[in-house]
N, C-alpha and C positions, 0 to 999 in steps of 0.2 A: 539124417546127417548128424554126426556128433557135433554138439554145439562148440566144442573146442577146435573143430576143423573149419568152422565157418570163416568166411572172408572178413578180415578186419579192415574197415574203410580208412582212408587217409586221415579223416577227421579224428579217428580214435588213436592215431599214432602219437608218440611223444612229439611235442612241438618242433624240436630240433630235427626230427626225421621227416617232417613234411616239406615237400620241395619249395613251396613259396616261402615258408618261414625259414627254411635252411638258407635260401638265397639272401633273405634280409639279414639274417644273423651272421652268416659266414662269407657272403659274397658269391657271385655267380661261378667263379672258378672251382668252387668246392662241390658243385653239382655234377652228377654223372650225366651222360647223354640222355639216358632214359628219364632222369628227373627233369631235365630241361624240356624234353618233349611232353612230359606229363603236365608241366605248367601250361604248355600251349593247348593241350586238349582238355584240361580242366577236370575231367571225370572219366572213370573207366566204365565198366559194364557191371551187370549183377554178379559176375563171377570173378572179376579182376579189378584191382585198383588201377588208377591212371598210370602209376609207375609200372605195374605188372604188364599192362596193355602195351605201354611204350617199350618195355623189354622184349615183348613178343614181336612187335613190329621190327625193332632193330635186329633181333635174332633172325628173322626171316630174310633180312638183307645182309646177313653175316656181320652185323655191327659195323657196316661200312657206310659212313655218312655220305660219301661220294655216290654210292649206289642209291641211297635213299633220296639224294638230291635230284635224281633223274625220274623219280616215280611221279605218276600223274595223280590227280585228285580221284579219278575213277579207280585206280589201283589201290589207293589207301582206303577208299570207302568199302572195300571188300572185307576189311578186318572188322570183326564183331566189336561194336562199341565206337566205331569211327564213322560218323556221318559226314555229309558233304562239308558242313561248316568246320568240323575239326580237321578234315583233310585239307581244306583250303588254308587253314591256319598253319599247318605244318609246311605245306608247299611254299606259302608266302614267306615264312621265316627262313627257310633254306635258300630261297631266291635272294632275300636280303643279304644273307651271308655271302652268296656268290658275288653279288654286286659290290659288296664291301671290298672283296679281294680285287675286283676289277678296278675299283677307284683308288687302291693303294698306290703309293709312289709319287714321284715328282710330276708336275704338270708338263715339263719340257724334258723330253728324253732324246738322247743321241743313240742311234741304232748303228752299232759297229759290227756286232757279231750276230750269229743266229740265236744265241742265248738271249741277247738283248731283245730281239724280235719276239721270241717265244714268251718272254716275261710279260709282254703286252698282250699277246694273243691267247695264252693259256686260259685266262679268265673268260675270254670271249667264247671259247669253244667248250668250256666246262659244262658237263651234264647234258649236252645235246645228244639226242638219239636219232638225229638226221644230219645230213651233210650240209654245210654252209661254205661259201667261198667269200673270203674277205681280202682286202688289200690294205697294206700300210703305205701311207703316202709320206715321202721324205723330201726335205729341201736339199739345196746344194751342199750344205754342211752335214748332211745325214741326220738332221733333227726331225723328229716325228711331227708332221703337220696334222695328221689325223688318220683314222682308220674307217673303212667303209665296207658295209655288207654289199656284195655284188649279186649273190643269188642264194636261194635255198633249194634243197632237194629232198630226196628220201633217204632210206638206209643205203641204197645202192650207189647214189651219186648225185651230183649237181652239175649244171652247165655254167661255164664261165665265158661270157661273150667279150672278146678282146675290145670291141668297139666301146662297150660300156665301161670297161676297165680304164682304157686310155682317155676317154671323155671325162671320166671322174677325176683322174689324175691331173689332166690338163686344166680343168676348172679350178684345181687347188694350186696351180703353178708348181707342180711337183717336178723334181729333178730325177728322183728315183722312186720305184715302187717295189714292194715285196708282196708276192702272192702267197696265199695261205688257204688251205681247206682242211677239214677234219675227216677222219675215217672212224665212224662210230663202231665199226667192227673191231677196232683195236689193231688192225694190220698197218704196218708202216711201209709195206711194199708199194711203190708207185705203180699205178696201172699204166697201160699203154696210152690211155687218154690223158693221164697226168703228164706223161713224158711229151706227148704231142703238143698239148696246150702250152707247156713250158717253152718248148722250142719255138713255137709260133709267136709267143709273147716276147721272147728275147729278141727275135729277128725284127719284129715290128717296132719294138722299143728303140732299137739302134737307129732305125730310119727316122724316128721322131726325136732323137736325142733325149729320150726319156727311158732310162735304163732299168731293166729288171735285175735287182740285186740277188734275189733268192726266191725260191718257192718252197714253202714249208708244208709238210703233211703232219697233222697234229692228232694225237690220241690223248686219252685221259692222263697218261703218265709220261709219255715219250714223244719225240718228234723226229722227223726225217728232213734234212736240209739238202736240196739239190745243189746249193752253193758249196756246202761242206764236202759233198761227194764229188765235186769237180764237174758237175753236169751243167753249170752255167758259166 
């Protein structure tokens, strides 16, 4: 190998170009996504610097941090130079970012529109590759009392038991509930099962004076509202 073509390690770079030093000198917002990931993994492999390795990982996922956020430790460990410990560091950092988004906003929220509800639910469903069914629990003034996971499923679907949903809502002295589940496939089209469970829940809620305001189907970027479509 031509000595001038050999890899130059990060320690040989100018100090201002090293990710850690760059962060200290210029602040975190001046680093690229690859440089931030390079700090997490610490070192590359014999053929790549940590930054080059990070660029390769990001490139594999089309430089989409949302896509990277769904990746497992096992998937990341397939990259040369990424062992289990480095993969865990990346997954943990991205999960912290997701939780930060979930924690944003005021403690007391009034849910008036489907957009208000989706602002609460989008972080809950972010990066999931399986279906989950959640409910939002509201008081008489439409203020959010809480949110509750009802069930988990696979890629194809999950089961929502009306008895569990109404029991949970009644325990919280709810006046209204909003149903929500995600479609990992990205499809917003409600299935016949989605339509049936919505109708069943609306009818049961009326009997209990505990009203179902909406049922939302959530994907990574978009959502479908039964209420907005006039189906509730």
